[in-house]
N, C-alpha and C positions, 0 to 999 in steps of 0.2 A: 751822734753825741747824746748822751743821756742828759736829762735835765732835773734840778732838784732846787728846792727852797731851803737855804740854810737858816738854822734857828739859832744855834750856838753863837750868841755874841758876848761869851764870858768876858769879864773884865771891863766891859763897856758900861760906863756909869748910866743909870737910867735918869731921865728927869723927873721932876715931881709929878705927882698925879695930874695936876692942873695944867702941866706942861706937855704932858704925853701926846705924841702925834703916832698914828699908826705907821708901822715901819716894816719893810720886807727886804729881804736881801735874796738877789738872785745867784745861783751857783751852776755851773756847767761841769759834768764829768765826762771823761773819755773822748776828748776831741780825737780826730783821726783824719789822715789825709787819703781817705778812701771816698769812693763814690756811694752816695746813699740816696734813695728816693728818686732815682733818675737825675740827680744833681751831682756835679763835681763838688769837692769839698771846698774849692775856692769860692764858689757862688754861695754855698750854705753858711760858710765863715763870713763873708762879707755882708749877706743878708742879717745874720745875727748882730754883728759887730755894729752895723749901720743902724738897726733898730735900737740897740742899747745907747749909742751916741744921740740919735734922734730925741731919745727920751731922757738924755743926760743921767744914764744909769751906769754904774760902775758894778762890776761883779767879780766872782772869783771863778777861775778855771782849774778845776782839779785834774792834773794830768796823769795818765797812764803811759808810762815811758815807752813801752813797747809798739804802742800805736802812732808815736810821733817821732820815733828815733830814726829819722830819715830825713832827707832835705825838705820835703813838702811838709813833713811834720813840724821840723823846727821853724819852718816860715810861718805856719799856723799859729804856733804859740808865740812867736815874736810878733804877730800882728796884735793878738790879744795884749802882750806886754807893752807894746807901743800905744795901745788904747788906754793904758792905765788901770787895767784889770789886774787883780791879784792872781798870781800863779802860784798853785798848791799841789801837794803831793797826793797821788791816788794809787802809789805803788807802781812798780816798773810792769809786773806780769799780770796784774789783776787776780790773784789768787784768792780762792775762797777760803777765808781764815776759819770757818766753821767746819772745813773738811778735816777728818783725822788725818789725812795724807800730808796736809800742811802743819809744819812744826813751828813753833816761836821762834826759832833761830833762823829757819828759811823765810818767815814772813819778814822779820827784821831786817835780814840782807836785802830782800826785795825792795823794801821801803828805801833802804840807803841806796840801792842801785838806781833808783829813779832821781836822786839828787843830782848827778852831773847832767842830766837832760833839762832840768829846770833851773838849777841854782844860779846860773849866769844871768837870768831874767832880772831886770831892773824891779820888777814888781813881785819878785819870789817872796813868798810868806810861808812861814812855818805852821801850815794848817795840813792836817792829814785827814782824809777821808777813806775809811775802810772801803774795799771793793764789796759790792753786794749789800753794804751796811752790816756786814758780819763781823763782829768784834771777838770772835774766838768761841769755840764750842766747849771750852773748860774755863773755870775761873783761873787757873794757873796760865793760859794762854792769854786771856782777857787781861788780868792783872799784870802779866809779864810785859805786853805789848803797851799797855797804859804807862807803865814805869819807863819803858824804852823810850816812848814818844816823849815823856816828860824830862828824860835824861838828854835828849836831843833838841828840847827847845820847841817842841810841836805841841799845839793844842789840836783838839779833835773838830773836824769841821762836820758837824751833824747836820741833818736835814729833818724838816717837818713834813714834807711832800716828796714822795719817791715817784717819779712819772713813769720810770721804766727799768732802771738798774736792774 
């Protein structure tokens, strides 16, 4: 699982300068039901969720459908959903939108293909994070996808720190 810190809290009213308290939002990308770092996905998932719960932190999980489109993956996402974390869209296939081979139409379809994987979650939210944080290699692709996301009620889940995607 890749980690990032979300910065885009557009639409959230800010307190007055005298009331401002430092704030950070944790987000996680690309959950997977596979073994990593000699640990099973169950153990990794339980450790992360327990740590978040211990510190009373709610986060957002940006789900890449192809990595969780199986019974283990559905259980992993359901665990996050039951924990009250936002479940968001990270596309189905994790295509690189800056690749000349990836068209706008293909990328839009891939974003929609991910919805059935996550839409039934109680905490599904219409945030979209671009794979690799790549928003398109042309202005037509960039603007076209932004328009598509807006039409489908999505906001972009940006990040200020990219730990590895």
